[in-house]
KOLLOTI-499646 format. One record per residue (C-alpha): residue number from 1; x, y, z. Coordinates in nm, 2 decimals. Layout:
REM residues N
SITE    k       x       y       z
SITE  NUM       X       Y       Z
...
This chain:
REM residues 103
SITE    k       x       y       z
SITE    1   12.73    9.82   12.17
SITE    2   12.84    9.69   11.83
SITE    3   12.82    9.90   11.51
SITE    4   12.63    9.80   11.20
SITE    5   12.78    9.54   10.98
SITE    6   12.88    9.68   10.64
SITE    7   12.82    9.47   10.33
SITE    8   13.09    9.45   10.07
SITE    9   13.02    9.68    9.76
SITE   10   12.98    9.38    9.53
SITE   11   12.68    9.26    9.74
SITE   12   12.51    9.59    9.77
SITE   13   12.43    9.65    9.39
SITE   14   12.24    9.32    9.34
SITE   15   12.03    9.40    9.64
SITE   16   11.94    9.75    9.50
SITE   17   11.85    9.60    9.17
SITE   18   11.62    9.34    9.35
SITE   19   11.44    9.62    9.54
SITE   20   11.38    9.81    9.22
SITE   21   11.24    9.50    9.05
SITE   22   11.01    9.44    9.35
SITE   23   10.88    9.80    9.33
SITE   24   10.81    9.81    8.95
SITE   25   10.55    9.54    8.90
SITE   26   10.25    9.77    8.85
SITE   27   10.43    9.97    8.59
SITE   28   10.53    9.66    8.40
SITE   29   10.17    9.55    8.38
SITE   30   10.05    9.89    8.27
SITE   31    9.85    9.94    8.59
SITE   32    9.85   10.28    8.76
SITE   33    9.63   10.51    8.97
SITE   34    9.40   10.58    8.68
SITE   35    9.34   10.20    8.63
SITE   36    9.12   10.21    8.94
SITE   37    8.78   10.35    9.03
SITE   38    8.79   10.51    9.38
SITE   39    8.49   10.41    9.59
SITE   40    8.56   10.59    9.92
SITE   41    8.83   10.72   10.15
SITE   42    8.90   10.46   10.43
SITE   43    9.15   10.67   10.62
SITE   44    9.42   10.93   10.61
SITE   45    9.73   11.02   10.80
SITE   46   10.05   11.23   10.78
SITE   47   10.20   11.02   10.49
SITE   48    9.89   10.99   10.27
SITE   49    9.55   10.83   10.23
SITE   50    9.39   10.49   10.20
SITE   51    9.11   10.44    9.95
SITE   52    8.86   10.16    9.88
SITE   53    8.87   10.10    9.51
SITE   54    8.80    9.86    9.22
SITE   55    9.01    9.78    8.92
SITE   56    8.82    9.92    8.62
SITE   57    8.62    9.64    8.45
SITE   58    8.65    9.41    8.75
SITE   59    8.44    9.35    9.06
SITE   60    8.72    9.27    9.31
SITE   61    8.77    9.54    9.56
SITE   62    9.11    9.66    9.69
SITE   63    9.25    9.90    9.94
SITE   64    9.49   10.15    9.78
SITE   65    9.75   10.33   10.00
SITE   66    9.86   10.66    9.83
SITE   67   10.17   10.81    9.99
SITE   68   10.29   11.16    9.96
SITE   69   10.63   11.08    9.80
SITE   70   10.77   11.43    9.82
SITE   71   10.69   11.44   10.19
SITE   72   10.86   11.11   10.24
SITE   73   11.16   11.21   10.05
SITE   74   11.19   11.55   10.22
SITE   75   11.17   11.40   10.56
SITE   76   11.40   11.10   10.48
SITE   77   11.12   10.84   10.53
SITE   78   11.13   10.71   10.17
SITE   79   11.34   10.40   10.27
SITE   80   11.08   10.30   10.52
SITE   81   10.80   10.31   10.26
SITE   82   11.02   10.10   10.02
SITE   83   11.09    9.85   10.29
SITE   84   10.72    9.82   10.37
SITE   85   10.64    9.77   10.01
SITE   86   10.90    9.50    9.97
SITE   87   10.79    9.32   10.28
SITE   88   10.42    9.32   10.18
SITE   89   10.51    9.18    9.84
SITE   90   10.71    8.89    9.98
SITE   91   10.49    8.82   10.28
SITE   92   10.27    8.51   10.27
SITE   93   10.08    8.49   10.59
SITE   94    9.71    8.49   10.67
SITE   95    9.74    8.79   10.91
SITE   96    9.94    9.01   10.66
SITE   97    9.77    9.19   10.38
SITE   98    9.88    9.08   10.03
SITE   99   10.01    9.35    9.80
SITE  100    9.88    9.30    9.45
SITE  101   10.03    9.61    9.28
SITE  102   10.27    9.90    9.34
SITE  103   10.33   10.20    9.11
């Protein structure tokens, strides 16, 4: 079995900056949790809850996934949440949910 390939240090930093840029779009637009009206709880699990909500002043409905960040950090699952976020932002497929905001 082969070990993981290591990237050179000069390639790692630009990748980290790109991930941060992908995660910060909601904050850049001034959109946060309080920008939405919560309509109902759609589901919940070990990592958080999913709500049906609307952006205040708009009629379009969204699903909002709220994660327990402290739980993710404590259990070393934060990198998986960040990866999921980045994949959903970049995905362009009819069977994959489009992410509109993250904050």
